[in-house]
N, C-alpha and C positions, 0 to 999 in steps of 0.2 A: 792361533787358532785356524790355520791356513784351510781352504777348502780345495776339492780334486778339481775335478774337470767336468763334472758331472752336477756341481755345486752342491758336493756331501761335507761334513767337518771332515775333517784327515787330520793324523796324528803323526808324528815321528814317532811313537811309541801305543804299543795296543793297548786300545782304553781297556779293555778287560784286566791285561795286568796291573794298570793304571787302578783300578776299583780293586782287586785282590790287595795292592801293595799298598794301596791306601795313599796315591798320591792323585792330588786333587789337579783336577783343570784348569787352566790359569788364563790369562789373555793379552797379548802383546800390549793392550795400554791400559792405565791406571782407573780409567775414567768407570765410574762406580757402578754405571748401568751395565757396562762389559762385567765388571767382575760379579755382577748380581746373575747375568744369564749364564754365565759360567757355572755359578754353584748351581743354578738350576740344574744343568745338562749333567754333575757329574751328581746329583743326588738322584736322579731321575731316570736316563738311559744311556744306555752304551750306543754305539754307532754300528756296533758289528750286532749287535743285537740279544747277546746268549744271555743278559740278564734282564728279566724283568719290571718296567716301571715301578717305581717306589717314590711314593709322597707327591706331593701338586707341584704341577709347573701353572709357577709367575710369568706370564706373558706382559706382563708390566701394563696390561689394557691396550696390548696392541693384535692385530689379526695374524691366525694362520692361513700363509696362503699355498694355494694352491696344491690344495689337500687332494690325494687319489679316491678314486670312489671305494667307499667300503662295500665290501663283497663279503666277509664271514660275519657273522651275529658279533663278534665283540670288537667289529672292526668301527669306527667312526665314521659318520658320514657327512658330507659337505653341502652346500647350500644346493647346489643344483639336483641331487639327489630329493632332497626336503620339499623342493619345488616341483619335483614331477612326484611325490610318492601318491598325490592324489586322482591323478590319471595312472597310474603303473597300477594301483590297486582296485582302483574303483570298480571292476570286475567283481573282484574277492569281495569289496567290500559290499556288495549289489547280491550277491549270489546270498553273503551270509544274511541282509535283511532279509531277505524272501524267502530265506529257509525258515527264519524268526518268524515271520509275521507272513503269510499266507493271504491270495485274493480270497475271501469272502470272510473274514477275520472281523468282529466285534471289538469296540472299544467303545468307553466313556470317554467324557472330556467336557471341559466347560467350553471350549469351543464352539465356536454358531455358525459357522460357515463352512463349505468344503474347504479342503485344505490338502494338499501334499497328494497324493492319490487316494483321499478317504472325501467319502459320499455320505453326508446328515442323509440317517435313515429317517426320514420325512414324508415317503412316498413318492418322491420326484423322479422324472422321467431324464432320461440320459440316453445319450447314443446307442447302438449297438454294435457299431463298427467301433468308436473312442474306447469303449468298454468292453472289447469284445470275452477277454479270462472271465469275468464278473458274470458275463449273459449265458456262457456257455456253463458256469456254475448253476447261475439260479433261474436262467431263461425268464419264462414271461407268467413265474410262481406268485411273485408277488404285485402281479399287475403287466397287459402285453403295452403299455405306453399309446403311442398312434397305431399299435400294429405290425409296424413295416418295418420302423429305423430306431425306435424306440422301445424300450422296456421302464420297469416301475422296479425301484431299489425297494427295500423292506420300511414299512411305518411303524414304529417303534415309539412313537409321541403317547403319553399318557398311558403305557403298557408296563408292566415288569417284564423280565425275560426269565425265563423258566426251563429247568432241564428237559430234555425230551425223553418221553417215558412216564412209568407210573401211568396215573392218568390223568396227564396231558393230553393234546393234542395226537394222533399220530405221524402228526411233519411237523415240519418248522416253517410251514407257510403258511397254518391256517391258523385264525386268532381264537383261541379258547373266552368265551363270551364270560362274564361275571355270572356268579351264582354263589346261592349257599345252601345246605341242606330241608330238605322241608323237613316243616316242625308238626308231628302228628299225634293224636290222644283222641280218644272218647270217653264221653258222659254218659253212662248209661244211666236211666232214670227210671225203675216201674211205676208205670200211674195209676196207682192203687192204695186205697187206706194202708195205711202204714207201708208203703212200697219200699222196695231196696234199690238203693243208690251204691253207684260205683264208678271210678275213675282208672285210665288208664293214659300210657305216653306221658306226653308235657302239660296232662290234668292229673291233680292234687285233689280229693276231699279231703278237708280240714277238718270240718266240724259238721255235725246233723242234729235237727230238733223236728221235733213232735209235735203239735198239738189236736189229735185226735181228730184231726178234720179228713177228708178228701181233699183228692186233686182238684174239683172244680171251685172250691176255696180255698184258703190259706189253711194248706193242709199239710202232709210232712214237708222238709224244708232241709238242704243240705248247702252247703259253701262249697266251691270248687276255686281253687288257684290256678293259673298258667304258669309254668316254669321249662322254657325251653329246655333249658340244661338236663332234665332229666328224658328228653327223645334224643338230643346228642351234646356230648360235652363239649361241642365247640364253641357252643353257644355260653355265653358269661368267661369264659378263658380271655376277654380282651374289651374294652370299653367302645370300639370302633371297628369296621370292617374293613376300612384300609390302613393298614400297617404305616406307621410313622418313616416316613420318606424323605428324598432332599431329591430336587428333579434335576438331570443331566441331561445330555445330548447323544445318543447313541449316533456311532460314524461304521459304516463296511469298508474296509478293503477294498479300492475298486481297480487297483493299478499292480503289476507289479516294477517293482525300480530295473530301469532299461539301460 
């Protein structure tokens, strides 16, 4: 199985004709490894490329040397192309990352410190120049820092993050303080003999009695109960004001990938 002047395998007969006529490629030596290699060539590909590769090519744990750079999607790539792929595609990768995650995005994490262009939302003051994109977005709305070279990131410690709108604050920069609806109700008693008693709102009159006296003595009596759920159904719906929760750290994306 000789080689031509360009180092390619050559044959006296056309390889495509050999394949069509079921003529095996053989070696000049009876060495078993050479026979195995020749068998692999016969089963896998032809020199003129007229037939597609079939089966697996067994290189016997040896390397394929001097493979040209792959150009088409179906081409194999060599080691140099793999070594350069990070550098060549880094701009594309950064563009994708900057599309998926924008400066100003918020994430929850178990990490406890600033990392990878993310800043912990603990109200810390950071450089206006180092984090110019974030400063352009939020300005001094969360704090002016030293008033000259720094500004503050949000402080989300101990807070729930809530969707803007509805009965929330009108912007994302203002903290809405804790609160519950007021509990209201009235007890009405007419202070006279056999007076009338009534209640509304969160109060309910359950029992009454009268012993014929007047309001200056042990006169007409009534029992009133307080039930906040009569004022608003929010009361009694839970055993506690704070929802069950698990603490995490919130981070804000502070820089683009460059």
